[in-house]
N, C-alpha and C positions, 0 to 999 in steps of 0.2 A: 640662080638656084630655080626651084619649080613650084609649083604648088600642094602639092607631095612634101614639100620640105616643108611649108608653113602651117598644116594640117593639122587640126585637131586627128591625132593615131595615127601618122605621120613617118616619116623619114626619120626629128628628130624626136618625137613621144616615145618610138623602136625603139635607136640610138639610147635611151636616157634606162628605159628597162632591160632592152639586153645587159647595161655592167650594174643594173638597180640600185639605179637612184629612186627614192618615192619624195614626197612633199617636191611635186613640180610645177616651177614657175615656167612664166616665158623670159627668156635671156636679152634676146631685144625687148622698147617697151612697144605696143599693139599695137599697128597701123590704123589705117580710118576702117577696114575691112574688120578690128578684133584681135584677128593672126599677126604671130610675129613668129620669126625666126629663131631657134634655137633653143635651149631647155637648159634649167640650173636645176639639182636636187642633191635632196640628203641621200650619203650611204647610211643604209642596217646602223653598219659600222664603224670607225674610221681604221684606217687600212696604212700600216706601218707605206712613208710616199718610195720608200727603194721598191717595192714587190708592188704598189702599185702600175706602173709599166706593162708586167708579164702577167696581173690579175689584163687590163685591158687587151692583152696579146691573144690570149685565149681565150677570153670572152667573146671576139667578133675573129677568129680564125684568121690572125691578117700572118701574111710569113714572116715579117718585119713588121718593125715602124720606130719614129725618135726619136727623142724625147728633149724637154728641159727638165734636169733635173733640182729636187728642191729637197727640206732637209724636213721633218716634224709628221706627222702626220696628212693623208688627203682624209676633208666630213663632210665640203661641198664640192661637185662636182656639175662644171658648167660642159654640155653639150651642143654641138653643130655639123648635121652629116654632109660631107664637102669640104668646099674650099671656105671655114669659115676660122681660120688665123685671128681675122681682122677684127675678133670679134675680142682678143684677148682683155682689154681695156674693160669693156662693161660683163665681162666673164669678175674681176677686179671689183672693178666696181661695185658688188652684188656676194662677192665675197665668196667666189671661188674658188681652194686651193689647186686647181684643173681645170683645163678645156681639154673637151677631145673631140679634136679636131684634122682635117686634113690638108695640104697642098698648102702647107706652113713658107714664107719668105725669110730668109736668113735675119731681116733687121726687127722680123716678128717676135722670134727664138730670142731673140740679143736683149729686144724690149717685156717678154717674159721672164727671163733670167731676170734683169731690174727690175722689175715687180717682186719675185720670189712667186712666181703662178707655172706651173707646173703643164707644161703646153707638151701634148699626147698629139703629135700626129704618124694616124693610122691607116693613115692611104682615104683616097676619094672611093674606093668601090666596097672596099670593108666597113666603112661611116655611112653607108647609103646603103648593102644590099640587107641590113637587117629588116627591112620592111616589107623585103617579098615575100616571107611567110603568111606574117598580120595580111599583109591584103588579096593575098591570093584567100587565105580564108574569107575575112568578110566577106569577096568577091563570091565564091562559091553560096556564104550565109543567102548573101542577096539574088543568089543566082541558080540555084539546084538545081535545071536542067544543063547550064553549061560547064563541060567540064575543063579545071582549071592546072595550070602543069609548069613548074616553074625551067627552066634551061639547067640541063646539066654537065653545058660546057661553056654558060657565061662564068667570065672569070676574070678574076683581078690585070688586068695587062701586062701589070707590075714584075718584075722577080726580083727574088733580094737573095745574096749571097753573106 
């Protein structure tokens, strides 16, 4: 993880906003810097758990995703851009119904299932690139004399069938 992952307005705040979360809190307990990896928040309205993975896929523009299903509704969602699947235990401790992240290993998928937590692995690129446009906007505002452009050719190297 990088400084942009823990920064206020960084990857995890952008990811949470893209997924429509509000009332955001740190997912991990803040360290000595006061910064935290991951965020947890509330959806404006509960979403049927069966429909939530498709909503995430569309919101992030993913070619595909894998997930551990659950029944009921999704109300409280934790996020961690990039490789954050090991945060399932903390997410569940804080009452999350789902964790959206990437790079989940088999044992974590099994643990999420046993805990009744929907684990959505939306891919490393899809969970991190959400910060690019907000970051470019902040840089444009801070340095109006500089032109900031986002790459049109950088993409998720993974392909889905």
